[in-house]
C-alpha positions as CSV (number, residue, x, y, z in Angstrom):
1,X,0.3,-0.1,-0.1
2,X,1.6,3.1,-0.7
3,X,0.9,5.8,1.7
4,X,3.1,8.9,0.1
5,X,-0.2,11.7,0.0
6,X,0.0,14.1,-2.2
7,X,2.1,16.9,-1.8
8,X,1.5,20.5,-2.3
9,X,4.1,23.8,-2.3
10,X,6.1,25.3,0.4
11,X,7.8,22.7,1.8
12,X,9.1,21.6,4.2
13,X,7.3,18.7,5.2
14,X,6.1,15.7,6.9
15,X,5.4,12.9,5.1
16,X,5.1,9.5,6.4
17,X,5.8,6.7,4.3
18,X,5.8,2.0,4.8
19,X,7.6,-0.4,3.5
20,X,6.0,-0.8,0.2
21,X,7.6,2.8,-0.6
22,X,11.3,1.7,-0.3
23,X,12.9,2.8,-1.7
24,X,12.5,6.1,-1.0
25,X,13.4,9.1,-3.0
26,X,12.9,12.3,-3.2
27,X,11.4,14.1,-5.1
28,X,8.6,11.3,-4.3
29,X,6.6,10.7,-7.6
30,X,3.0,12.8,-5.4
31,X,5.2,16.0,-5.4
32,X,3.8,19.0,-7.3
33,X,6.2,19.2,-10.0
34,X,6.8,22.9,-9.4
35,X,9.0,21.8,-6.5
36,X,11.0,19.4,-8.4
37,X,14.8,18.9,-7.5
38,X,17.2,16.9,-8.6
39,X,16.5,12.8,-7.2
40,X,18.5,11.8,-4.2
41,X,17.8,8.6,-3.2
42,X,17.5,8.4,0.6
43,X,18.3,5.8,4.0
44,X,15.5,4.9,5.9
45,X,16.0,1.8,7.2
46,X,18.7,2.6,9.6
47,X,16.5,5.5,12.2
48,X,13.6,5.4,10.2
49,X,13.3,9.7,9.7
50,X,15.1,10.7,6.7
51,X,15.0,14.6,5.8
52,X,15.5,15.7,1.8
53,X,19.3,17.1,1.8
54,X,17.5,19.6,-0.7
55,X,13.8,20.5,0.0
56,X,14.2,19.8,3.8
57,X,10.6,17.4,3.3
58,X,10.8,15.0,6.4
59,X,10.3,11.2,6.4
60,X,8.6,8.9,8.5
61,X,8.6,4.9,8.2
62,X,5.7,3.8,9.8
63,X,6.3,-0.4,9.6
64,X,9.0,-2.5,9.7
65,X,11.3,-2.9,6.1
66,X,11.5,-6.4,5.1
67,X,14.1,-8.0,5.3
68,X,14.2,-9.7,2.0
69,X,13.2,-5.9,0.1
70,X,16.6,-5.2,-2.4
71,X,17.2,-2.1,-3.1
72,X,17.1,-1.8,-6.9
């Protein structure tokens, strides 16, 4: 289940994601194209939270990543 909500300008904001949304990258597909920046992959698995260095959006992982999940 994709929990990424539709994002609207302005940033920063907090977005909850599920393990199904991994690997995590920003900007995510739900973000308004006016606010896009270069794609950056974000490591969230270890701490459950991460902040995008470009737009300061904070991502919060809800749930536990599947140990069999492999990053592309």
